[in-house]
C-alpha positions as a LaTeX table, in Angstrom:
\begin{tabular}{lrrr}
\hline
Residue & $x$ (\AA) & $y$ (\AA) & $z$ (\AA) \\
\hline
Met1 & 99.52 & 118.36 & 78.16 \\
Ala2 & 101.94 & 119.44 & 81.06 \\
Arg3 & 102.23 & 123.03 & 81.56 \\
Gln4 & 105.59 & 124.43 & 80.91 \\
Ser5 & 107.39 & 126.60 & 83.44 \\
Pro6 & 108.29 & 130.14 & 82.00 \\
Gln7 & 111.89 & 131.00 & 81.51 \\
Arg8 & 113.67 & 132.51 & 84.36 \\
Pro9 & 116.72 & 134.77 & 84.47 \\
Asp10 & 120.12 & 133.25 & 85.31 \\
Ala11 & 119.98 & 134.33 & 89.00 \\
Asp12 & 116.79 & 131.87 & 89.29 \\
Glu13 & 118.67 & 128.81 & 87.85 \\
Pro14 & 119.94 & 127.35 & 91.32 \\
Glu15 & 116.48 & 127.81 & 92.49 \\
Leu16 & 115.16 & 125.92 & 89.68 \\
Asp17 & 117.84 & 123.19 & 90.23 \\
Asp18 & 116.88 & 122.77 & 94.09 \\
Thr19 & 113.24 & 122.45 & 93.14 \\
Ile20 & 114.28 & 119.61 & 90.50 \\
Ala21 & 116.52 & 117.80 & 92.89 \\
Ser22 & 113.57 & 118.03 & 95.49 \\
Thr23 & 111.08 & 116.41 & 93.26 \\
Ala24 & 113.54 & 113.88 & 92.56 \\
Asp25 & 114.04 & 113.22 & 95.87 \\
Asp26 & 110.21 & 112.73 & 96.46 \\
Glu27 & 109.87 & 110.43 & 93.53 \\
Val28 & 112.63 & 108.27 & 95.04 \\
Glu29 & 110.62 & 108.23 & 98.54 \\
Val30 & 107.35 & 107.46 & 96.57 \\
Asp31 & 109.18 & 104.73 & 94.64 \\
Arg32 & 111.19 & 103.10 & 97.26 \\
Pro33 & 109.64 & 99.31 & 97.45 \\
Thr34 & 108.11 & 97.71 & 100.50 \\
Ala35 & 109.46 & 94.99 & 102.42 \\
Asp36 & 108.55 & 91.37 & 101.09 \\
Arg37 & 105.81 & 90.05 & 103.72 \\
Ala38 & 105.95 & 86.74 & 102.13 \\
Leu39 & 108.26 & 85.10 & 104.73 \\
Trp40 & 106.27 & 86.31 & 107.74 \\
Asp41 & 102.85 & 85.46 & 106.04 \\
Glu42 & 104.11 & 81.93 & 105.54 \\
Leu43 & 105.88 & 81.25 & 108.91 \\
Arg44 & 103.00 & 83.36 & 110.86 \\
Ile45 & 105.68 & 85.45 & 112.77 \\
Asp46 & 106.02 & 89.18 & 112.81 \\
Pro47 & 108.70 & 91.55 & 113.39 \\
Val48 & 107.42 & 94.23 & 115.90 \\
Glu49 & 108.76 & 97.75 & 117.15 \\
Ile50 & 108.34 & 98.79 & 120.47 \\
Ala51 & 109.26 & 102.33 & 121.81 \\
Leu52 & 109.99 & 102.61 & 125.53 \\
Pro53 & 111.63 & 105.54 & 127.50 \\
Ser54 & 114.78 & 103.66 & 127.48 \\
Gly55 & 114.98 & 103.54 & 123.70 \\
Thr56 & 113.31 & 101.90 & 120.65 \\
Gly57 & 114.03 & 98.39 & 119.57 \\
Phe58 & 113.04 & 95.25 & 117.29 \\
Thr59 & 111.50 & 92.10 & 118.35 \\
Leu60 & 109.55 & 89.23 & 117.00 \\
Arg61 & 105.85 & 88.10 & 118.05 \\
Ala62 & 103.50 & 85.30 & 117.03 \\
Tyr63 & 100.06 & 83.90 & 118.09 \\
Arg64 & 99.58 & 80.21 & 118.62 \\
Pro65 & 96.97 & 78.07 & 120.61 \\
Ala66 & 97.81 & 78.18 & 124.03 \\
Arg67 & 98.16 & 74.14 & 124.30 \\
Glu68 & 101.08 & 74.54 & 121.79 \\
Leu69 & 103.23 & 76.79 & 124.01 \\
Thr70 & 105.42 & 76.45 & 127.03 \\
Pro71 & 105.48 & 79.71 & 129.08 \\
Thr72 & 108.71 & 81.30 & 129.54 \\
Asp73 & 110.42 & 80.54 & 132.69 \\
Val74 & 110.39 & 83.48 & 135.12 \\
Thr75 & 112.14 & 81.58 & 137.86 \\
Glu76 & 115.51 & 83.42 & 137.62 \\
Arg77 & 113.89 & 86.74 & 136.78 \\
Asp78 & 111.81 & 86.35 & 140.03 \\
Gln79 & 114.81 & 85.22 & 142.05 \\
Asp80 & 116.63 & 88.54 & 140.90 \\
Asp81 & 113.72 & 90.61 & 142.29 \\
Pro82 & 113.50 & 90.85 & 145.96 \\
Phe83 & 110.68 & 92.97 & 145.96 \\
Leu84 & 108.47 & 90.75 & 143.51 \\
Ala85 & 106.32 & 89.29 & 146.13 \\
Arg86 & 105.11 & 92.65 & 147.33 \\
Arg87 & 104.67 & 94.05 & 143.68 \\
Gln88 & 103.09 & 91.20 & 141.96 \\
Val89 & 101.57 & 88.04 & 143.54 \\
Val90 & 101.39 & 86.84 & 147.02 \\
Glu91 & 99.93 & 83.43 & 147.70 \\
Thr92 & 97.60 & 83.42 & 150.57 \\
Glu93 & 96.81 & 80.42 & 152.83 \\
Asp94 & 93.77 & 79.18 & 150.80 \\
Asp95 & 95.88 & 79.46 & 147.65 \\
Glu96 & 93.93 & 82.66 & 146.28 \\
Glu97 & 96.04 & 84.78 & 144.13 \\
Val98 & 96.07 & 88.26 & 145.28 \\
Val99 & 97.50 & 91.02 & 143.08 \\
Ile100 & 99.14 & 93.82 & 144.49 \\
Leu101 & 99.23 & 97.04 & 142.13 \\
Asp102 & 101.10 & 100.43 & 142.64 \\
Glu103 & 99.48 & 101.78 & 145.74 \\
Glu104 & 98.91 & 105.15 & 144.70 \\
Phe105 & 97.17 & 104.04 & 141.44 \\
Ala106 & 95.27 & 101.55 & 143.52 \\
Ala107 & 93.93 & 104.19 & 145.99 \\
Leu108 & 92.85 & 106.62 & 143.17 \\
Ser109 & 91.09 & 103.64 & 141.43 \\
Ala110 & 89.33 & 102.84 & 144.65 \\
Glu111 & 88.12 & 106.10 & 144.74 \\
Glu112 & 86.69 & 105.91 & 141.44 \\
Asp113 & 84.84 & 102.63 & 141.84 \\
Glu114 & 85.28 & 100.99 & 144.93 \\
Asp115 & 83.45 & 97.90 & 144.06 \\
Asp116 & 85.55 & 96.76 & 140.85 \\
Glu117 & 88.15 & 94.87 & 143.10 \\
Ser118 & 85.74 & 93.17 & 145.49 \\
Asp119 & 83.68 & 91.66 & 142.77 \\
Glu120 & 86.76 & 89.99 & 141.14 \\
Arg121 & 87.71 & 86.52 & 142.08 \\
Pro122 & 90.19 & 84.53 & 140.16 \\
Ala123 & 89.01 & 81.37 & 138.09 \\
Gly124 & 91.88 & 79.36 & 139.62 \\
Arg125 & 90.23 & 79.39 & 143.04 \\
Arg126 & 86.87 & 78.32 & 141.78 \\
Arg127 & 88.41 & 75.29 & 140.14 \\
Asp128 & 89.99 & 74.46 & 143.39 \\
Lys129 & 86.99 & 74.44 & 145.19 \\
Ala130 & 85.27 & 72.35 & 142.62 \\
Asp131 & 88.01 & 69.86 & 142.89 \\
Ala132 & 87.61 & 69.94 & 146.58 \\
Ala133 & 84.17 & 68.73 & 146.35 \\
Asp134 & 84.42 & 66.09 & 143.68 \\
Asp135 & 83.71 & 63.36 & 146.22 \\
Glu136 & 80.39 & 64.90 & 147.04 \\
Ala137 & 79.38 & 65.76 & 143.39 \\
Gly138 & 75.96 & 64.77 & 142.31 \\
Pro139 & 74.51 & 64.40 & 138.66 \\
Asp140 & 74.41 & 68.42 & 138.42 \\
Glu141 & 77.98 & 69.04 & 139.84 \\
Asp142 & 79.31 & 66.15 & 137.28 \\
Glu143 & 77.63 & 68.03 & 134.59 \\
Ala144 & 79.25 & 71.15 & 135.76 \\
Asp145 & 82.58 & 69.45 & 135.83 \\
Glu146 & 82.02 & 68.27 & 132.40 \\
Asp147 & 81.16 & 72.01 & 131.19 \\
Glu148 & 84.48 & 73.13 & 132.82 \\
Asp149 & 86.52 & 70.59 & 131.09 \\
Glu150 & 84.87 & 71.71 & 127.81 \\
Ala151 & 86.08 & 75.41 & 128.45 \\
Asp152 & 89.39 & 74.34 & 129.62 \\
Asp153 & 89.78 & 72.68 & 125.96 \\
Ala154 & 88.32 & 75.87 & 124.42 \\
Ala155 & 91.11 & 77.91 & 126.39 \\
Gly156 & 93.81 & 75.39 & 125.36 \\
Asp157 & 92.81 & 76.11 & 121.52 \\
Glu158 & 92.66 & 80.02 & 121.88 \\
Glu159 & 95.50 & 81.71 & 120.21 \\
Val160 & 97.79 & 83.64 & 122.66 \\
Pro161 & 100.93 & 85.98 & 122.27 \\
Val162 & 104.45 & 84.66 & 122.21 \\
Phe163 & 107.21 & 86.86 & 121.72 \\
Leu164 & 111.03 & 86.83 & 121.38 \\
Thr165 & 111.77 & 86.40 & 125.00 \\
His166 & 114.03 & 84.24 & 127.24 \\
Arg167 & 113.70 & 83.60 & 130.97 \\
Gly168 & 111.08 & 86.09 & 131.47 \\
Lys169 & 112.88 & 88.81 & 129.85 \\
Leu170 & 111.76 & 90.39 & 126.63 \\
Leu171 & 114.56 & 90.59 & 123.92 \\
Leu172 & 114.78 & 93.99 & 122.27 \\
Phe173 & 117.29 & 94.69 & 119.61 \\
Lys174 & 118.21 & 98.23 & 118.70 \\
Thr175 & 118.81 & 97.33 & 114.93 \\
Pro176 & 117.41 & 94.81 & 112.35 \\
Glu177 & 120.78 & 93.65 & 112.10 \\
Ala178 & 121.27 & 92.81 & 115.50 \\
Leu179 & 118.14 & 90.88 & 115.45 \\
Val180 & 118.96 & 89.01 & 112.46 \\
Ser181 & 122.19 & 88.12 & 114.24 \\
Phe182 & 120.61 & 86.79 & 117.24 \\
Val183 & 117.90 & 84.75 & 115.06 \\
Arg184 & 120.76 & 83.03 & 113.35 \\
Ser185 & 123.09 & 82.54 & 116.11 \\
Gly186 & 121.04 & 79.50 & 117.57 \\
Ala187 & 120.81 & 81.23 & 120.99 \\
Pro188 & 117.91 & 79.81 & 123.15 \\
Asn189 & 114.88 & 81.73 & 123.23 \\
Asp190 & 111.09 & 80.99 & 123.74 \\
Leu191 & 110.06 & 81.42 & 120.08 \\
Ser192 & 112.48 & 78.53 & 119.27 \\
Gln193 & 109.62 & 76.11 & 120.01 \\
Leu194 & 107.59 & 77.20 & 116.97 \\
Asp195 & 107.71 & 74.75 & 114.03 \\
Gly196 & 108.84 & 77.64 & 111.56 \\
Trp197 & 111.71 & 78.88 & 113.53 \\
His198 & 114.32 & 76.84 & 112.04 \\
Glu199 & 113.54 & 77.90 & 108.63 \\
Leu200 & 113.38 & 81.49 & 109.65 \\
Ser201 & 116.87 & 81.37 & 111.16 \\
Glu202 & 117.97 & 80.30 & 107.55 \\
Arg203 & 115.88 & 82.67 & 105.59 \\
Val204 & 115.61 & 86.13 & 107.31 \\
Glu205 & 117.39 & 88.98 & 106.24 \\
Pro206 & 117.79 & 92.45 & 108.03 \\
Ala207 & 115.65 & 94.00 & 105.14 \\
Asp208 & 112.74 & 91.49 & 106.23 \\
Ile209 & 112.79 & 93.57 & 109.59 \\
Ala210 & 110.25 & 96.09 & 108.46 \\
Pro211 & 107.15 & 96.09 & 111.16 \\
Leu212 & 103.63 & 96.97 & 109.60 \\
Asp213 & 102.26 & 100.06 & 110.86 \\
Glu214 & 99.82 & 98.19 & 113.29 \\
Asp215 & 102.92 & 96.34 & 114.81 \\
Thr216 & 104.62 & 99.55 & 115.85 \\
Tyr217 & 103.89 & 100.74 & 119.21 \\
Glu218 & 104.77 & 103.96 & 120.87 \\
Leu219 & 104.72 & 103.31 & 124.68 \\
Asp220 & 107.25 & 106.13 & 125.34 \\
Leu221 & 104.37 & 108.70 & 124.60 \\
Val222 & 101.50 & 107.18 & 126.36 \\
Val223 & 102.07 & 109.10 & 129.90 \\
Glu224 & 102.74 & 111.97 & 128.41 \\
Asn225 & 99.58 & 112.09 & 126.16 \\
Leu226 & 97.44 & 111.22 & 129.12 \\
Arg227 & 98.96 & 114.07 & 131.24 \\
Gly228 & 98.07 & 116.47 & 128.27 \\
Gly229 & 94.16 & 116.08 & 129.55 \\
His230 & 91.21 & 114.50 & 127.91 \\
Asp231 & 91.08 & 116.99 & 124.94 \\
Ala232 & 94.50 & 116.02 & 123.86 \\
Trp233 & 94.10 & 112.13 & 124.16 \\
Asp234 & 95.03 & 110.10 & 121.26 \\
Pro235 & 92.66 & 107.49 & 120.55 \\
Ala236 & 94.91 & 105.41 & 118.58 \\
Leu237 & 98.29 & 105.74 & 120.24 \\
Leu238 & 96.33 & 104.62 & 123.39 \\
Ile239 & 94.35 & 101.67 & 122.04 \\
Glu240 & 97.63 & 100.27 & 120.43 \\
Ala241 & 99.33 & 100.61 & 123.47 \\
Gly242 & 96.74 & 98.69 & 125.67 \\
Glu243 & 96.71 & 95.78 & 122.89 \\
Val244 & 100.61 & 95.41 & 122.92 \\
Ala245 & 100.74 & 95.65 & 126.67 \\
Arg246 & 98.00 & 93.03 & 127.33 \\
Asp247 & 100.18 & 90.85 & 124.81 \\
Leu248 & 103.45 & 91.40 & 126.73 \\
Ala249 & 101.95 & 90.89 & 130.15 \\
Tyr250 & 100.57 & 87.64 & 129.05 \\
Ala251 & 103.79 & 86.26 & 127.15 \\
Leu252 & 105.97 & 87.87 & 129.98 \\
Arg253 & 103.91 & 86.58 & 132.81 \\
Leu254 & 103.42 & 89.91 & 134.69 \\
Pro255 & 100.02 & 89.31 & 136.51 \\
Ala256 & 99.80 & 92.85 & 138.19 \\
Val257 & 99.74 & 94.52 & 134.46 \\
Leu258 & 97.38 & 91.95 & 133.35 \\
Asp259 & 94.98 & 92.96 & 136.28 \\
Met260 & 95.44 & 96.52 & 135.65 \\
Leu261 & 94.19 & 95.95 & 132.05 \\
Ser262 & 91.52 & 93.53 & 133.03 \\
Ala263 & 87.66 & 93.92 & 132.45 \\
Gly264 & 86.26 & 96.40 & 134.60 \\
Ser265 & 89.61 & 98.14 & 135.66 \\
Ser266 & 89.75 & 101.76 & 134.72 \\
Leu267 & 92.13 & 101.48 & 132.21 \\
Asp268 & 90.08 & 98.86 & 130.65 \\
Asp269 & 87.03 & 101.79 & 130.93 \\
Leu270 & 89.46 & 104.10 & 129.26 \\
Asp271 & 90.11 & 101.57 & 126.61 \\
Glu272 & 86.50 & 100.87 & 125.82 \\
Ala273 & 85.67 & 104.62 & 125.72 \\
Leu274 & 88.39 & 105.37 & 123.35 \\
Arg275 & 87.20 & 102.63 & 120.91 \\
Ala276 & 83.78 & 104.08 & 120.92 \\
Thr277 & 84.85 & 107.73 & 119.97 \\
Val278 & 87.01 & 106.31 & 116.72 \\
Asn279 & 83.37 & 104.40 & 115.78 \\
Gly280 & 81.65 & 107.68 & 115.63 \\
Gly281 & 77.90 & 108.25 & 115.50 \\
Ile282 & 76.05 & 107.84 & 118.63 \\
Ser283 & 78.62 & 105.39 & 120.10 \\
Gly284 & 81.21 & 107.97 & 119.64 \\
Phe285 & 79.05 & 110.69 & 121.42 \\
Leu286 & 78.69 & 108.16 & 124.37 \\
Gly287 & 82.35 & 107.42 & 124.31 \\
Arg288 & 83.31 & 110.81 & 124.59 \\
Arg289 & 81.21 & 111.25 & 127.71 \\
Arg290 & 82.59 & 108.48 & 129.43 \\
Leu291 & 85.95 & 109.70 & 128.72 \\
Lys292 & 85.35 & 112.80 & 130.51 \\
Lys293 & 84.32 & 110.96 & 133.84 \\
Ile294 & 87.93 & 109.18 & 133.72 \\
Gly295 & 90.40 & 110.83 & 135.74 \\
Ala296 & 93.44 & 111.76 & 133.84 \\
Gln297 & 95.46 & 111.41 & 137.01 \\
Thr298 & 94.35 & 108.12 & 137.62 \\
Ala299 & 95.11 & 107.06 & 133.90 \\
Ser300 & 98.55 & 108.71 & 133.49 \\
Leu301 & 99.59 & 107.00 & 136.68 \\
Gly302 & 98.27 & 103.52 & 135.94 \\
Trp303 & 100.01 & 103.88 & 132.54 \\
Arg304 & 103.35 & 105.13 & 134.13 \\
Thr305 & 103.10 & 101.95 & 136.25 \\
Ile306 & 102.43 & 99.63 & 133.19 \\
Val307 & 105.23 & 101.03 & 131.41 \\
Gly308 & 107.56 & 100.85 & 134.19 \\
Lys309 & 106.87 & 97.21 & 135.01 \\
Ile310 & 107.37 & 96.14 & 131.01 \\
Ser311 & 110.68 & 98.09 & 130.81 \\
Ala312 & 111.87 & 96.42 & 133.77 \\
Val313 & 111.62 & 93.01 & 132.33 \\
Val314 & 113.44 & 94.15 & 128.94 \\
Asp315 & 116.91 & 92.74 & 127.82 \\
Trp316 & 118.22 & 95.32 & 125.51 \\
Arg317 & 120.79 & 94.04 & 122.68 \\
Asp318 & 122.75 & 96.01 & 120.57 \\
\hline
\end{tabular}
């Protein structure tokens, strides 16, 4: 049986009313229904919320096999950026891609591990050399070519991210209503190539734009968190930031960001160590030891560069 509250003098009655009102508010909060996920699950598209230093916005993301997607066209974006060649990709005489990162970050990374960059060679260059040697290929080389073809097929079947983008820009909307209005408008965008896009444009409502916790990213907090030092680092915040940054870099064709987060890089080492700490046990112990060896200055500077490059290709929509 529920315990009854003792009677209070009249002077206490307003306080009792406040308590009842507070309890009622709590009940309303608890009883509030969650957004219906049926639409998103059916169409395999998800609402996403991304916080950047310039603000927080909503967008959409999906994963599809690479062979089914046409990448966003960055021609116009690149032409508008006179420093793009210096900041992102330079084509050398032998067609090898050289990614140029933020100079200060690159220098710090080189101090931590001078051998990382020298060990990397783009897959595209290896393929070019194989193509040039086709005329001289023997049985072993033919088998190697077949293996490469199979690898290409597997890569085409791999699911990759695609966002609500247009001409190399990420479209971010400050309100669910603005996002829904855009989807219904029929305006050109890179998600319109998906089979379920037309149905989404007919069915989506502002109430549906309710991203899951795992689809909410706080890129605006990453640099500040890293500057707080090893003991202040938030594994969940930083791991999720790495996941969405990789997705955005792929979808928006930002090779410099992909390179900064690639396997063997200092920021990838940070990600691996953070994941180990979350696992606990002996791996968590080893992960914490690895974190102590990662320079806080290098990590914060690298992420400042990444957030800046992503912010530079955002098209804010009210």
